[in-house]
TIZAMAR-132424 format. One record per residue: y, z, x of N, C-alpha, C, O, CB in turn; residue in three letters. Coordinates in steps of 0.02 Angstrom, whole numbers, plus 32768, in hexadecimal, padded with zeros to 4 digits. Glycine has a CB too. Layout:
<recs>
YZXYZXYZXYZXYZXALA ...
</recs>
This chain:
<recs>
068669DC7A9106BA6A127AC206E969E87AE4072569F47AE006916A437B02UNK 06CD69A97B0E071269847B2D073A69717AF4077069877B040703693C7B5CUNK 0740695C7AC70767694D7A96079669797AA207CD696B7ABA074E694C7A58UNK 077C69C87A8B07AC69F67A8807D86A167AAD08066A3A7A9B079B6A157A78UNK 07C56A057AE607D86A107B3B082369E27B1E085969F57B07079069DE7B8FUNK 080069907B33085469667B1E088069787AF708B869867B0C085669297B00UNK 086D697B7AAF089E699B7A6B08BA69D37A9508F769D37A8A086D69BC7A18UNK 08A86A0A7AC508E66A307AD908FC6A247B0A092D6A477B1908E56A6A7ADCUNK 08EB69FB7B30091F69EA7B5F096669BB7B2D09A169C67B3908F269B57BA3UNK 095569957B070987696B7AF609AC69977AA009E269897A87095D69107AEFUNK 098469BE7A8D09AC69D87A3D09B56A317A6409916A627A61095F69D179D4UNK 09FA6A227A8909F26A727A8C0A396A927A5C0A746A857A6909F36A917AEDUNK 0A256AB87A2C0A4E6AD37A050A966B067A0C0AC86B1079EA0A256AEB79E9UNK 0A836B177A3B0AC76B2A7A6E0AF06AFE7A710B1E6AFB7A480ABC6B377AB5UNK 0AE86ACD7AAA0B106A977AA20B316A6C7A6E0B676A4F7A740AFA6A7B7AB9UNK 0B006A6D7A310B276A4B7A020B556A7679E50B8A6A6279CE0B016A2B79D2UNK 0B416AB879E20B726ADD79D50BB66AE579DD0BE36AF379B60B666AFC79E1UNK 0BB26AD37A310BFE6AE57A540C1E6ABD7A280C486ACE79FF0C116AD17AA9UNK 0BF46A5A7A3C0C236A347A2E0C376A3979EE0C706A2779E20C1669FB7A3CUNK 0C196A4C79C50C286A4279660C5B6A78796E0C8D6A73794B0BD96A5A791BUNK 0C566AA379910C9D6ADB79920CCA6ACE79B90CF06AFE79BD0C956B2079A6UNK 0CDB6A9E79DB0D0E6A747A040D2A6A4D79D20D686A5079D00CF06A477A40UNK 0D136A2E79B10D0D69DD79720D286A3379330D546A1679130C816999795DUNK 0D286A5F79210D346A7478D80D6F6AB978F10D896ADA78C40CDA6A9078A6UNK 0D7E6AC8793C0DA26AE8794D0DD56AC479810DB96AAE79B40D7F6B19795DUNK 0E036ABD797E0E2E6A9A799D0E536AC079DB0E5F6AB17A160E596A82796BUNK 0E5F6AF779B30E7D6B2779E30E3D6B337A330E4E6B387A6E0E8A6B7B79ABUNK 0E076B347A1E0DCF6B327A670DE86AE97AA40DF36AEB7AE00D666B1C7A3FUNK 0DE86AB87A790DFE6A7F7A9F0E5C6A907ACB0E6E6A837B040DFD6A377A5BUNK 0E7F6AAD7A950EC06AB57AB90EAC6ADA7ADD0EB96ABE7B120EFA6AC97A9DUNK 0E876B257AF30E7D6B557B140E5A6B2A7B690E666B3C7BA30E496B8B7AE0UNK 0E386AFB7B560E0F6ACF7B900E456AAC7BC30E536AAB7BFF0DDE6A8D7B6AUNK 0E5A6A8F7B850E926A527BA00EDB6A8E7BC70EF46A7E7BFD0EBB6A107B3EUNK 0EE96AB87BB00F146AEB7BCC0EFF6B027C0B0F276B037C3B0F1A6B227BA2UNK 0EB86B197C120E926B1F7C5A0E8D6AF87C7D0EAA6B057CB20E5C6B2C7C5FUNK 0E706AC17C7A0E836A827CA80EC66A737CC50ECD6A6A7D010E776A487C84UNK 0F076A6F7C8D0F3A6A677CA20F4D6A947CE20F676A817D170F5E6A6C7C6EUNK 0F386AD87CD00F4F6B007CFD0F326B137D3C0F4F6B357D660F5A6B2C7CE3UNK 0EE26AF57D430ECA6AE87D710EDD6AB77D9B0ED06AB67DD80E9F6AE57D63UNK 0EFB6A8F7D7C0F196A407DA40F6F6A6D7DD60F816A717E110F4069E37D3EUNK 0F876A827D9E0FCD6A9C7DB60FBE6ADB7DFC0FE26AE37E2D0FFA6AC57D66UNK 0F886AFB7DED0F7C6B357E220F6A6B0E7E6A0F7E6B1A7EA30F366B6C7E08UNK 0F326ACD7E4D0F216ABA7E8F0F4D6AAB7EB00F466ABB7EEC0EFA6A8F7E96UNK 0F8A6A887E9F0FB56A427EA80FD16A767ED10FC96A707F0E0FE56A107E67UNK 0FFB6AB67EB610116AEE7EE30FFF6AFF7F1F10266B037F4D10096B1E7ECBUNK 0FBF6B0B7F230F986B197F5D0FA26AFF7F830FC36B137FB30F656B197F60UNK 0F836AB97F7D0F7F6A967FBB0FC36A8A7FDA0FD46A9680140F5D6A567FB1UNK 0FF26A687F9C102E6A517FC510496A9F7FF5105F6A9D802F10736A2F7F85UNK 10436AC97FDA105F6B0E7FF910306B088052104A6B0E808910406B667FB6UNK 0FFE6AFF80460FD06B0F808D0FDD6AC180AC0FD96ABF80E90F6A6B27807DUNK 0FEC6A83808C10226A5080A910596A6280D210676A50810B10416A328077UNK 106F6A8080B410BF6A9080B310BF6AD680F310F46AE2811010E06AAE804FUNK 10786B038105108C6B22813B10696B008173106E6B1981AB10806B698136UNK 103F6AC0816910406AA581AB10776A9081CC108C6A9F8204101C6A7881ACUNK 108D6A6A81A310CF6A4081AE10FD6A7E81D3111C6A74820810F66A1C815AUNK 10FD6ABB81B211376AFA81C711236B0A820D114A6B18823A11336B4B8194UNK 10DD6B06821410C16B18826210CB6AF2827D10E66B0382B210836B248275UNK 10C16AB0827610DD6A8782AA111D6A7682C7111D6A69830310CE6A5B829EUNK 11506A7582AA118F6A7882AA119E6AA282D611BD6A93830911AA6A848274UNK 117D6B0082C1118D6B3182F911716B20833F118A6B2B837611726B7682E7UNK 11346B00832D11056AEF837911326AB483A7112A6AA583E210A66AC48362UNK 11616A998377118B6A6A83A211C26A7483B711E16A4B83D811976A38838DUNK 11D46AA583AA12326AC983C611FC6AFF8406121B6B0D8439127B6B178362UNK 11BB6B17840111BE6B3D842E119F6B258463118B6B4E848C11AD6B71841DUNK 11966AF2846B11726ABE84B111216ACC84A210F96AD484D0118B6AE1851AUNK 11086ACD844810C26AB68465109F6AFA847A10676AF4849310C96A7D84ABUNK 10B46B2C847510A26B618492105E6B79845110366BA1846710EC6B97849FUNK 10576B6D842810356B8F83E30FED6B5284000FB16B5F8409106E6B7E8376UNK 10016B2E84040FC16AFB84110F646B0784380F2E6AE984320FE76ACA8444UNK 0F8C6B6084700F706B6E84920F3B6BAB84680F096BCA847B0F9D6B7984C7UNK 0F686BAA841A0F316BFC83F80F0E6BCB83DC0F176BCF839F0F546C4B83B2UNK 0EEC6B9F83E70EAB6B7F83BC0E646B9683D50E5D6BBE84020EAA6B2A83C2UNK 0E3D6B7F83BA0DE76B9483E50DEE6B7A84290DFC6B41843C0D966B6683C1UNK 0DDC6BBF84510DC36BA4848C0D8C6BC6849E0D836C0284A80DF06BA384BEUNK 0D6E6BA084A20D186BB584990CE96BDA84CF0CE26BC485080CF06B708490UNK 0CCD6C0E84BA0CC16C5484DC0CEC6C6885030CE26C6A85400C8C6C5A8500UNK 0D166C7784EE0D586CAB84F60D5B6CE084C00D3A6CE2848C0DA16C8384F0UNK 0D876D0884D60D896D3784A70DCA6D1F84630DCB6D1C84260D9B6D8284D5UNK 0DF86D1184990E3B6CFF848A0E236CBF84510E446CB1841F0E6E6CE584D9UNK 0DD86C9884680DDC6C57843C0DC76C6D83F90DCD6C4A83C70DAA6C188456UNK 0DAC6CAF83F80D7F6CC083B50DC86CD683900DC26CD983530D336D0B83BDUNK 0DF86CE283A10E316CFF837B0E526CBC83650E7F6CC1833B0E666D3583AAUNK 0E426C7F837A0E726C4B83780E406C1F83420E556BEC83260E886C2483CBUNK 0E106C3183390DEC6C2483030E186C2882AB0E136C0882760DB06C5D830EUNK 0E386C5382BF0E5B6C84826C0EA26C4182660EB96C38822E0E8C6D078282UNK 0EBD6C1E82990EED6BF482B20EE56BA682AC0F0D6B8782890EF16C0482F4UNK 0EA96B7F82D10E976B6982F30EB66B2382C30ED36AF482DE0E546B7F830BUNK 0EA96B2A826C0EB86B0482400EE96AEB82330EEC6AB582160EAE6B12821CUNK 0F1C6B0E82470F546B13822C0F946AF582680FD06AE782660F586B638215UNK 0F536AF582A20F9A6AD282CF0F7E6A8982DE0F4C6A7182C10FB16B018329UNK 0FA06A6D83080F966A25830C0FB96A0483610FE96A2583730FC46A0482C0UNK 0FAF69E783790FCC69DC83B90FF969AD83C2100A69A183FC0FA369D183E2UNK 101E697E837C105F695483881062694F8331104069648302105668FD83C0UNK 1097692E833610A4692582DE107468D382CE106B68BB8296111A691882C8UNK 106268BD82FE1030689282ED0FF3689482DA0FD4686F82B4102C6877830DUNK 0FD968DB83060F9168FD82E40FA9690082A80F9768D382830F72694A82FCUNK 0FD96934828C0FE26949824D0FED6916821B0FE2691F81E010126973824CUNK 100768D58238101A68B482010FC8687581E20FB4685781B0106C68888220UNK 0FB9687F821F0F50686682080F3F688F81DC0F3B687881A40F076872824AUNK 0F2B68EE81E60F29690981B80F45690181670F2468F881340F35692E81D3UNK 0F7A6906816D0FA1690981230F7B690180F60F6B693480D80FD368DA8114UNK 0F5568AC80D90F4D689E80A40F1B68BE80AF0F1F68F480900F506864808BUNK 0EDA68B780D80E8468CF80C30EA1691D80AD0E83693F80820E3768D18119UNK 0ECB692C80C50EE1698880B00ED4697E80640EA46988803F0F4769AB80C1UNK 0F27695D805A0F2E6956801A0EF569507FEB0EDB697A7FC60F5369268015UNK 0EE569067FF50EB768E97FB40E7869227FA60E66693F7F730E9068927FCAUNK 0E6069227FEF0E0769567FF70E2669A07FE10E2169AC7FA50DD769608067UNK 0E3C69C17FFD0E5669E97FE50E5D69FC7F9E0E326A1F7F840E7C69E17FFBUNK 0E9469E67F7B0E9F69D57F400E6069D17F2A0E546A0B7F180EC7699F7F38UNK 0E3B69B87F210DFB69967F020DC469E97F190D9C69F87EEC0DDE69307F38UNK 0DC469FD7F340D9B6A457F4B0DAB6A6B7F2B0D826A917F120DA16A647F8AUNK 0DF56A737F1C0E136AB77EFA0E086A9B7EAB0DFC6AD07E8E0E746ACE7F12UNK 0E066A747E850DF16A447E540DAE6A5F7E370DA06A5D7DFB0DEA69FC7E75UNK 0D7F6A7C7E730D3F6A8E7E570D466AD67E370D1A6AF27E160D066A8B7E90UNK 0D856AF17E460D8E6B2A7E270DCC6B4E7E610DC76B3C7E9B0D406B527E1CUNK 0DF96B757E530E1F6B9D7E810DD86BC07EB80DBE6BA37EE70E546BE07E4EUNK 0DC96C067E9D0DAC6C217EB60D6F6BF97EE90D716C047F250DA16C467E89UNK 0D406BD17ED00D166BB47EE40D1D6B817F250CF26B747F4F0D056B9E7EB1UNK 0D6D6B627F1E0D8A6B477F550DA86B687F7D0DA46B507FB60DAC6B217F49UNK 0DC76B9A7F7A0DCB6BC57FA50DAE6BDB7FCE0DC86BE180050DD46BE27F99UNK 0D5F6BF57FBD0D356C137FD00D086BEE7FF50CE56C0A80200D206C2F7FA4UNK 0D036B9B7FE60CF66B6580210D156B6480500D076B74808A0CFB6B2B8016UNK 0D516B4A80300D8D6B5C807A0D816B9280B20D8C6B8B80EE0DD86B7A805EUNK 0D646BD8808A0D6A6C0980C20D166BF880FB0D0E6C0681360D6F6C698094UNK 0CEB6BDB80D00CA76BD380E20CB36BB081240C986BC381580C796BAA80ACUNK 0CF06B65811F0CD66B3881470D076B4281650D186B18818F0CC16AF88136UNK 0D236B6E815D0D5E6B9681AD0D446BA281D00D406B8582060D896BD781B2UNK 0D1B6BE681B90D046C1E81E90CCD6BEA82040CCE6BEB82420CE66C7181C3UNK 0CA46BC381EE0C626B9B82080C916B6A82360C906B6F82740C2A6B6D81C3UNK 0CB26B4282190CC96B0F82440CE36B3682A30CD36B2682DD0D146AEB820EUNK 0D066B5F828C0D166B8E82BA0D076BAF82EE0D276BAB83220D1C6BA982AAUNK 0CC06BE282E10C996C0482F40C676BB9831D0C4E6BC283540C7C6C3882B2UNK 0C5E6B7282F80C296B5683250C3E6B3283630C236B2A839A0C006B298300UNK 0C7C6B1E83460CAB6AFA837B0CB66B3E83BC0CA86B3083F70D056ADF834CUNK 0CD06B8A83A70CC06BAD83E00C8C6BBB84040C986BCC843E0CCC6BD583DAUNK 0C4F6BB983F20BFF6BB483FF0BF56B71843B0BDB6B7684730BD06B9F83A7UNK 0C136B35841B0C016AF0843C0C316ADD846A0C296ABF84A00BFA6AB6840BUNK 0C656AF084520C9A6AA384780C9C6ABA84CA0C8C6AF184E00D0C6A9E8451UNK 0CB36A8584EC0CC26A8685450CF56ACE854E0D246AE4852D0CF96A2D8565UNK 0CD36AE485890CFB6B1A85B00D436B0B85B10D496AD685D10CE26B2285FAUNK 0D856B21859C0DAF6B2985C00DE46AEC858E0E1C6ADB85A20D946B1F8611UNK 0DC66AD2854E0DD66AAF85210DFD6AD984F40DF86B1784F50DA26A8F8507UNK 0E326AAD84C00E466AE3849B0E406AA084500E576A68844D0EA16B1084B9UNK 0E186AC5841D0E196A9583E40E576ABA83A60E586AF6839B0DBD6A9083C2UNK 0E766A9B838F0EA56A9A83460EA16A6683360E916A3583570EEE6AA98342UNK 0EB26A6D82F20EC26A2482BA0E986A3982750E626A54827D0E9969C682DFUNK 0EAF6A2F82360EAB6A2981F90E4B6A0D81EC0E226A2981C80EF069F181E2UNK 0E4269DB82110E20699F82090DD069CD82110D9869B282120E396959824BUNK 0DD869FE82140D8E6A37821B0D936A4881D30D5A6A4781BC0D916A8B8257UNK 0DBE6A5881A70DB96A5B81570DC06A09813C0DA669F0810A0E016A928134UNK 0DDF69F281610DBF69AD81330D74697C81480D54694D81310E00696F8138UNK 0D726998816D0D2B699581760D0369B5814A0CEC699881190D1B69AB81ADUNK 0CFC69DC81550CD66A1581150CD969FF80CF0CA669EF80B00CFD6A628110UNK 0D1E69FD80B00D3469EE808A0D0E69BE80620CF569C4802A0D6469E4809DUNK 0D0F698380910CDB6949808B0CA86943807A0C936923804A0CCE693280AFUNK 0C81696E80B30C31697280820C2F69A6805D0BF869AA80410BE8697980AAUNK 0C5F69DF804C0C456A0380040C4169E37FDA0C1569E67FB00C646A337FE6UNK 0C7F69AE7FDA0C97699B7F880C60695F7F7C0C5069577F420CF869797F7BUNK 0C3D692E7FB30BFD69187FA70BB869387F9F0B8369237F880BF768F87FCEUNK 0BD0697E7FBF0B7469897FBC0B6669BA7F7E0B2C69C57F6E0B4D69B6800EUNK 0B9569D57F610BA06A147F330B8369F27EE70B5F6A167EC40C016A317F30UNK 0B9469A87ED00B80698C7EA70B32699D7E990B1969B57E670B9269527EB4UNK 0B1269877ED90AC769727EED0A9869C37ED70A6A69D37EB20AC3695A7F57UNK 0AC669E37F060A9D6A457EF90AA56A507EBC0A776A6B7E9D0AC66A947F22UNK 0AEA6A3C7E950AE46A5F7E510ACE6A287E190ACC6A327DDD0B2F6A827E3DUNK 0ABF69EE7E3A0AA369BD7E030AD169CA7DC60AC569EF7D960A5069CB7DF0UNK 0B0069A87DD10B3569937DBD0B4669487DA60B5069207DD40B5769A57DEAUNK 0B47693C7D830B4C68EE7D670BA768DA7D910BB268B47DC00B4B68EC7CF0UNK 0BDB69097D670C1268E37D740C1B69007DC30C3B68DF7DEB0C5468F07D39UNK 0C06692E7DD00C21694E7E1E0C0769167E5B0C2C69037E890BF569A97E30UNK 0BAF68FC7E4F0BA668D17E740BCE68877E660BDA68637E960B6468D07E76UNK 0BD8687D7E470C05683F7E310C5968467E4F0C7B68137E4C0C04683D7DD4UNK 0C7A68877E6C0CA8689A7E8D0C9C688D7ECD0CC668727EF20CB568D37E81UNK 0C5E68A17EE00C5268AA7F270C3668567F2E0C3368377F630C1468F27F3DUNK 0C2968467F010BF467E87F210C4D67CF7F370C5D67C27F710BB467917EB5UNK 0C8367CB7EF70CC367B47F100CEB67C77F4C0D0467A27F760CE767BD7EE5UNK 0CEB680E7F490CF6682E7F870CE068087FD10D0267EC7FFC0CD168707F80UNK 0C9F68127FCC0C7667F880120C8E67A2801A0C92678A80520C0F68008006UNK 0C9867837FEB0CAA67547FE70CEC674B80200CEA672C80550CB1674C7FA4UNK 0D23676C80050D60676880070D61678780640D80676F80930D8867977FBFUNK 0D3967BB80610D4367D880B10D0C67D780E50D1067E081220D54682480B1UNK 0CCE67C680BA0C9567EF80E00C9B67B3812B0C7567BF815A0C3367F280A7UNK 0CBB678A812F0CB2676081620CC66786819B0CAB677E81D10CD36721815BUNK 0D1167C8818E0D1767F081B20CE2682381D60CF9685181F90D3B68048197UNK 0CAC681C81D00C6C684B81E70C59684282250C40686C824A0C2D684081C3UNK 0C6D67F482340C5667EB82710C6B681582A90C48681782DC0C6267B0827FUNK 0CA6683B82A50CD4687982BF0C9868B082D60CA368D883040D0F689C8278UNK 0C6568AF82B90C3968E882CE0C0968D2830E0BD668EE83210C0B6901828DUNK 0C2468A483220BF5688083580C23688C83A00C5F688383AC0BE668208343UNK 0BFB689E83BC0C1868A484000C2B687D842F0C02685084370BFC68BE841CUNK 0C6B687884630C79683684980CBE6828847B0CDA680484A40C3C67EA8493UNK 0CE5683284480D20682C84480D51684B84750D46688684830D2B68388416UNK 0D86682F848F0DB1685A84C20DED686F84AA0E1E684B84A10DC168378501UNK 0DE868B9849E0E2768E4848D0E2168F8843C0E52691284220E7168B6849EUNK 0DD568E784090DBE68F183D70DA1691883EE0D89691284270DA768CA83B5UNK 0D99695C83BC0D74699D83A40D3D6991837F0D3B69A483450D9D69C9837BUNK 0CFF696A839F0CC2695B837B0CAB698383630C9A698083280C9769458394UNK 0CA069BB838A0C816A0183770CB06A27832C0C936A4582FE0C8C6A3983C8UNK 0CEE6A1D83300D126A3F82FE0D016A0882BE0D0D6A1C82850D6A6A4B8315UNK 0CE669C782C60CE5699D82820C9B69AB825E0C8E69A582220CEE69438294UNK 0C6569C3829E0C2C69B782A00C206A03828B0BED6A08826A0C0F699482E1UNK 0C3D6A3882930C346A70827B0C566A81823C0C476AB182180C406A9682A8UNK 0C836A5682310CC66A6B81DD0C826A3E81AE0C6D6A5681790D476A2981D9UNK 0C706A1481C10C3269D7819B0BF76A0281830BE16A0281490C0B699481DEUNK 0BE66A1C81A70BAF6A51819C0BB66A9581810B866AB6816C0B936A5C81D5UNK 0C026AB081820C276AEC81580C1C6AC781130BFC6AE380E60C856AFE816CUNK 0C386A85810D0C416A7280D50BF56A60809D0BEC6A5F80600C6D6A3A80E7UNK 0BC56A5280E30B806A4680A80B606AAB80A30B386AB580740B2369F780DFUNK 0B6B6AD380BE0B6C6B1880980B906B2980680B6E6B2480340B796B4680B9UNK 0BBE6B3A805F0BF76B2F80320BD56B1A7FFF0BBE6B407FD50C2E6B028047UNK 0BCE6AD77FFD0BAC6AA77FC70B656ADD7FB00B4E6AE77F780B906A4B7FF1UNK 0B536AF57FEA0AFD6B127FC60B146B527F9B0B0B6B627F600AB46B358011UNK 0B3A6B727FD60B456BA87FBA0B5C6BB87F670B426BD77F390B6E6BBB7FE4UNK 0BA06B8B7F700BB76B947F320BA56B7F7EF20BB76B8E7EB90BE46B857F35UNK 0B726B4E7F120B486B347EBD0B0E6B5A7E9E0AE06B467E7B0B216AE67EC0UNK 0B1D6B997EB60AD56BC87EAA0AC76BDF7E740A916BF57E600ACD6C027ECCUNK 0B166BD87E4A0B1F6C007DFE0AE36BC27DE40AAF6BD27DC90B876C027DCBUNK 0AF36B837DF00AE46B387DC80A9E6B357DCA0A796B327D990B046AEF7DECUNK 0A876B357E1D0A376B407E1A0A0E6B857DED09DE6B8E7DC70A226B497E6DUNK 0A3C6BA57E0A0A006BE87DD80A0D6BD67D7F09E56BDE7D510A286C5D7DE9UNK 0A3D6BC37D7F0A3B6BC37D1D0A0C6B897D1809E16B937CED0A956BAC7CE7UNK 0A046B3C7D4309CE6B1B7D2E09A16B4D7D4109896B687D0F09C36AD67D49UNK 098C6B657D7809496B7C7D7209336B8E7D2E090C6B6B7D0E09426BB47D9BUNK 094D6BC37D1B094F6BED7CE909486BC57CA1092E6BE27C71098E6C157CF2UNK 09636B777C9B09816B4E7C69092C6B287C7009136B0D7C3E09DA6B1D7C7FUNK 09116B297CA108D46AFF7CAC08966B387C9F085D6B297C8E08D46AD97CFFUNK 08AB6B707CA8086B6BA47C9B08626BAE7C4E08316BB57C2A08776BF47CBFUNK 08B36BAD7C43089D6BB47BD8088B6B7B7BD9084F6B867BD608E16BC07B8CUNK 08906B437BDC086E6AFF7BBE081C6AFF7BCA07F26AF67B9E08926AB67BE9UNK 080F6B0B7C0A07C66B1D7C2207A06B447BE807726B2F7BC507C76B4D7C67UNK 07C76B927BE607AA6BBA7BB407B06BAE7B58078B6BC07B2A07C66BFA7BC8UNK 07EB6B8C7B5807C96B7E7B1007A86B3D7AE8079C6B317AAC07F86B8F7AE9UNK 079F6B127B31077C6ADA7B3807266AF27B1A07086ACC7AF407856AC07B8FUNK 07126B1D7B2806DF6B3B7B2C06C56B4F7AEE068F6B6E7AEB06E66B677B53UNK 
</recs>
């Protein structure tokens, strides 16, 4: 009985059939390559457009005396709730924006490469949780702005989603991302003047939530596959 279970786990006729189909039908492989190319093109276009938006907003902010900086998250005020919508695209100055640019490009692109719809959904979850958490816990009379809330969320999303989905490729990507950018997670700790550690912390929490929520299909598929193997082994 245990031997049958082991055979079921390794001998998957559907999987072998798909592999044979790819080998015998070049059109299938071609369509897969075209879809991957399109995904890269769309992901690059979206993240470049978003980065251009950040620079455009900062340009307007600079010529208007940085009045836009006050439109960010202002904790526990009605105006601050509206600021949740705008805070990630606002920056205190050009240096602030320059510091966020490379992480935005790299981590934002990798997030979108998990699937455009999935990447945008992850970004929305991070945006809302990061902003609302900051609104709840930030210091009164402070203003919180900057794309770093997204950077921290994208980072934890990329690190966690492979473990939640138990996908080996995604786990490897997450480990590489963690090695490259994991050190910035010290930014979730309080005590750094002028740094919105609340935004970093809740952005990172939003990334974990996004990783869990958006791996739901993979977890359900895995549970169904396990149940099928257990049933067949009997």
